Each structure stands twice: as structure tokens, then as C-alpha cells.
N, C-alpha and C positions, 0 to 999 in steps of 0.2 A: 899517229902514234898517240897511244892511249896514255893518260897519265893520271894520276889519283893526287889529292889534295884538299885542304879545306877550302870549303867556299863561305861568302860571308853574308851576311845578314839583312836586317829587316829594321824598320823601328820610324819615327817621325809620322808627319803627315802626308797626304800624297804627294806635296810636291815635286819638285825638280822637274816639271815642265817644261815651261818656256820662260822662265824667271829671267828678268834683265837683271839682277842684283841680289843682294842678300848677303848674308855670314859667308864667309869661306868656307869651303868644303869640310875642313877639319874642325869647324867650332870654333878657331882662334879668332881672336880678335887682332886688331892692328899691329902688336909689336911683333908678331911671328914671322912677318917677310911676308905675307899673302897666302893665297891657296898652296896647299900642300896635299899631297896625297894620304890618306888614313886609311892602315890596315885593318881596321878592327883591335888591334891590340894597345897597350899601355908603352910608348915608347919614351925613351929617357927625355929630362927636360931639355927644350929647347926645340926637339924635333916634332912636337905634337900639341905645339900652343903655348902660350906663355903659361908659367906659375900665377896661381890667382892668389889675392891679398891674404891669404891665409899660408900659404907656401906649399900648396897642394897642385898638382898638376890636372888639370881638367880630364875629365872622363871620357874615355875613347868613345867613337860614334857607336852606334848601334848597328850600322849597316857598314857594309865595306863601301869605299870610294877610291877609284883608281887614279890614275894621272892625269885623264883628260879633263880639262877645264879650257872654256870659253877658246872652243878650236885648237888646243894645244894637242901635242900627239898624244895619243894612247898607248899604254904598255900592255903586254900578257898579265892577266892575273897571277900573281905570284903562287908558286905550288910549293914553297920552303916556310911558310910561316904557320904552320900547325893549325889549328880550328879556325876556320874563320866563320863571322857571325852568320846564321841562317844555313849553316852547312854548305856555304859556297863552295863547290867542287870543280875543277878542270876535269872533264871525263876525257877530252881530247883537242889536241892543236893539229896545225897543217894540215885543215882542210878548206876546200876551194871557199870562194866567197858564195854564199847561198843568199835566197832569195825568198825561203819560206822553210819550216820545219814542223814535223810531225812526231810522235814518241808514242810506244805502246811501253808493255811491260818486258819488252824484251829488245827493242831496237829504236835508233833514231832515223826517220827518213828524212833526208834535206833534198831541197832542191835548189840547182844553180840554175843561170838563165838559159841551159842548154840540155841538162840531165836533169835523172832522179836518182840518188843515191841512197843506199842503206848502210848503218853503221851498228855493230853490237854494242848495247851498252856496258857488257861486259868487257870489252874490248877488242880490236880487232883489227882490221883493214877495212875502210871503205868498198862497197861495192858496189858496182853498175848495176841498175835495175833498168833503167830506160835510157837511150841516148837518143840525141837527135832531135829532142821536142824543146819548147818555150815555155815552161809554167810560170805562173806569175802568183797564183795563190793554189794551197794546197789542203785538202782534208782524208781522212781515213775513217773507215770502219773496222771491224773486226776481220774482212777477208781482202781489201783495197784501199789503195791510194787514188784519190781522185783530183785532177786539176784543172784550171781556167789556162789554157795554152793561146799565146800569143801569134803563134808562127805561121798562120793565116790573114794577112793583114784584110781590115774591114770585117771579119768575122770572129763572135766569140764560140770558142771551140772546147768541149768539156772531154775530156780522156780519162781514164782509167786504165790500172793496171793493178795486177795481184800483189800484195807484201811480200810473197815470196817470189815475185820476179827477178830474174837474172838475164841482163841481156834481151830483154823482151821486147816485143812489138805494143805499143798500146792498144786500147779499144777506143773509139770514138763513141760517145754517147748524145752529142749533140752539136750543132754548129747552126747559130744563129747570126743575124747581121748586127753589128757593133752599133753602139751609140753615136746619137751623133752631137753629144755636147762635148765630147771628150773626157769624159770622167769616166773612171774604171767602173766595170760591171762588178757588182756586189755578188757574191758567193757563200755558198754554207751546204752543208750535208746533214740531213737529219729524218727521221723517221722514214726511212727508206726511197728518200728522193737528194737528187742533186737542185739546190735553187739558184737560178744566176737572174740577171737582169740587165736591160741597157738603156737608158732614158728611164721613163715611166712605166716601162714592161717588165714584169717577173716571172720566168717560165721555171718550169721543173720538169726534169726527166727520172725515170725510175733509176735507181743504181744498178739495176741489173739489165738495163737497157729495152728500151720502147718508144712509146710516140711521147713526144715533148708537149707539153700541156701549157698554155697561158693561165697564169693564176691571176694576175692583176695588170692592171692598165692606166690605174688612176695615179700613181704618185712614185716619185722616183726615190728609191730607198739609199741611203747612206752606209745602212749596215743589214743584215739579215741575219735572223736566228730561227730555228725550224726545230718543232716538236713534232708530234706523230698527228696530231689534228688542229695546229694549226701555224702560221708563222708571224713572227713578231717583226717589225723593222721601224728606223728610224727614218724620218725624212725632215728637210730643210726648211721648206716653206711655214708651215707653222710651229716648228721646233717640237715634234712629238713624236710618243711611240704609238704604232698601230697595230691593229692586231687583226687576222684574217683566216678566217675559218677556211682548210682545205677538205674538210669532209662533204662536203656538200657540190652543189653544181659550181663549175671554172669556167671562165674569169668570176673570180666573186669581189665582193666590195668591202675595203678594210674599214675596222671600227676605231674611232680614237681609245686610246688605252690611259697615256698619261702624258700631262705637259711636261719635257725636260726643263731644265734651268737655264739651257742655251743649246744652241746647237748640238744634236746630238749625233753622232758618227758609228763607232764601232758598237755592236751589241752581241752579247752572249747570253744563254739559256744554260743554266747547270743548279740543279739538285731544287728544283721549283722557283728557282729565282732569275731576273733578267739584272743584268747588269750593262751600262754602258757610259762611254765616256763623252764628254762636250768640250764645244769650241775652245772654252776657256782651262782646258786641262782638267776638269773635277771629273769624279765616278760618282755615279749614280746607282741603286740597286732599289729591286721592285719584286716584293714576295707576290707572286701570281693570284695565292691564296688572299692575299687580302691588297688588292692594288689600287686601295686610297692611301695607304702606308709607304715606306718607303724612306730613304735618306741619303742624301748628296754630301760626299766629301769633298772639299774645295781643295785646292793646291795654289802655289805664289807665282803660278802661270801670269805672265801680262803680255798684253800687245795682241795675243791670238793672230793666227789661230794656232792651237797647242794640243790638237787631237794625239790621242796614243792610239797604238795595237791593243788588243784585247783579246785573251783566249780563256776558257776555261780551266781553271786549273786550282788545286788545293781543296779548301772550302768554300771558294769563291769564284774568284777570276785571278787572272796575272796581267800585268800590263806593260808596254814597254815604250820609251819615247827617245828622242835623241836632241835633247835641249842643247844648242852652241854645237851640235853635231857628236855631243857624247853621248854614251849609251845609257840610259837607266832603265833599272826594272824594278816593279815593286807587284805588291798584291793588294786586292780589296775584296773584302767579305761585309757581312751585316754590320760590324763593330767599326770598322776601320780602312782606310786607305793609306799605304807608308810605301815609303821606298826600301827595297833590299838590298842593292848595290847600282850606284851610280859612279861616273868618273869610267866608263868602260869604253871600248872601240864601239863604233855605231854597230847596232844591232841588225841582223841578218833575219834570224827569225825567232819566234818564242812558241811554244808550245807548254801544254801540261796534263798530269795526271791528278788521281785523287788527292796524292800526297805529295806531290814535288812539281818544279819548276825546271826548265831548261830553256838554253837560249843560246845560238850560236850567233858570232860577232866577225867583223870583218878582218881579224886578225887571223881568223882560222880556228878558233875556239869554241867548243862546246861545253857548254856551262849547265850546272845542275843548282838548284838551290830548293829548300825545305820552306814552303809557306806556310 
């Protein structure tokens, strides 16, 4: 079912990572009965925090905050409150539980644990693209959707299907032995190749199919971003960002690019800038044209690990995390990292375009924001 409404917005610092305390979600003090949901609108006195010493009610939060708090039950984002911060909009409800999400100008493409489906952003009914598969993570280009499939035990299987597929059989691009350390393979698409990994080995295969090439065998990536001429990846042991040229002889040797503030994890490349998150919930960006510069935006995450998921979107990147099993969505760019919506149901997948951010939740919502 497709539904229209307003979504809510942004504000504040990167925060809401894995914080073990802090102010109530509605910004109120100890006299308002504890954390309450804040819908980004000015509620009557007593519902949105105590009246201050001047007799005025506190200003509403600049971002949306739902009902989920410290493991409490989540509710659907309301569709009857008018315009919510940052244009938060419910595009659909009643969707199956998703593990990944992609979006283009026309459709949302979402993966469940056993299928790939398509939903028009303008409204309609979800369509089955490919059934009987086991997607873990996805990516798209102009023609196809690609995914890492877990359907064959002990193997990393890379599959693809056309974005126009309906009830189609997928094409297998690669199948390699899975890693031995129990950690997930890293996966991305860029420069006409699908890149994926197991342990210290990074491979690539052409998106149009072909021979699997070994790209690197020296370091285990925790995240990979791909350009036409190079890949960039995060690694654990030295807490660094590495660059590896893919235009020469492969396998190649990575080169040190940047020391991260803490163990770096997810990484994306967008608009000539790298963005990554770290163990403590912080967000960093690095302009490739000036790799000695850049900035880190901290968070109130404590205790670690507090890694977020990260995707290119808006003028920078968008992130999602699940503090206390509640979903949060935020944005990061050159100037800031801040929360757009919190207190949501846990996040299934996030995706972004140059102007908008999208997310699915465990309650079957497809949400849109304007970062």
C-alpha cells in the first residue's frame, strides 16, 4: 500500500550512535515523565517537555523522534501530522522485512532473505524480480542489480539481474571460497566491476561477466569503495584507509592514504570525497584532491563498537544505526554529521540519490527524507 505524508528532519550532531545515556529524546528535563516521542511539532504544554523559567515551552526538536527508546516498542511513522522535519515521508507500508535497499529515479529495489522485489516510487504494488535467492547485500548501476548471495554454503556467490526483471532467473558472475574468519565478505560495484572479498583477498569480476581477477592479497578490508582507476578500503590492524590502483598489473599492493581516528568500517566514495565511519560512531570525510585535509565528526556513542551503515546520498553520505535496537538515520557532508530521524523501528536497508535518502524498517515501511 502506498501512502503519502510528511517525514521529519535533521539536526544536531552525529550522535545517537550507541549512547548509554544522555538527555531524553524530546529534550525535556526530569519533570516531564521521561523520554517521550517528539513529532517535530509544537505540542501543548506538558506533552513536549516542561515550561521553562520564562513561561515558554521548549522548542521542538529539529529532527523526528519516534516511539522506540531503549528497546521499547516502535510505531509506524505518523502520516497525519502534516509536514515533518526534512520532508520525512512514508512512501509505503506493509512491505516484507528487507535486508538491503537500492533506489533509482523510478523505483525502489529491495531484497528480502529469499527474493528481490521492485516497487514504483510513484505508488503501486511490489513486483517479484527474482525468487529463490539469498541476497545479503546489493548494489545497482544503470542496467542491473547485483548482489552477494549466501545460498551456497562455504561459497561467495555474486549474482545479477536486469532492473527490469520480472520472475527472472539470475546470472551468476562469480563463485569463490568463503572466508575462514567468519566475517562477512565486503562488496561494492564501481568502474564496470563488482568487487568482493574474503579474509585478505579482494577479487573483482566485470559487471558484464568475465574472468574473476585477484586484486589484492595483503590486507583484510572492512569496507570497499570503487572508482574507475582505484579502490579504497578500510582495514583493522593499522586503523587506516588504503588505496590500490586497478589500472596496472594485478594483484597490486595497497598504499597508505589516511590514518583513521579509530577502527574504520563502512566507506563510500561520492563527488570526489571519501566518507567512512569508525568504531566509536564517528564519521570522517576526506577530499581526494587534498588527502592531507578532511574532518571527523564525533558522536555520543560510548562503549563501542558503534559502527553505522553508510551509503552515498545527498551532498555527501547517509548513515543508519540501531542504538538500543531502535533505528536512526542521519547525514554527513563536509560541514556536519547529524541525526535526521531516530526512535524508528530497526532499519532494513538504506539508499540514496543525489537529492534524497531512503530507508526500509522492520515494520514494513519505505521512508524518504531530504538530506
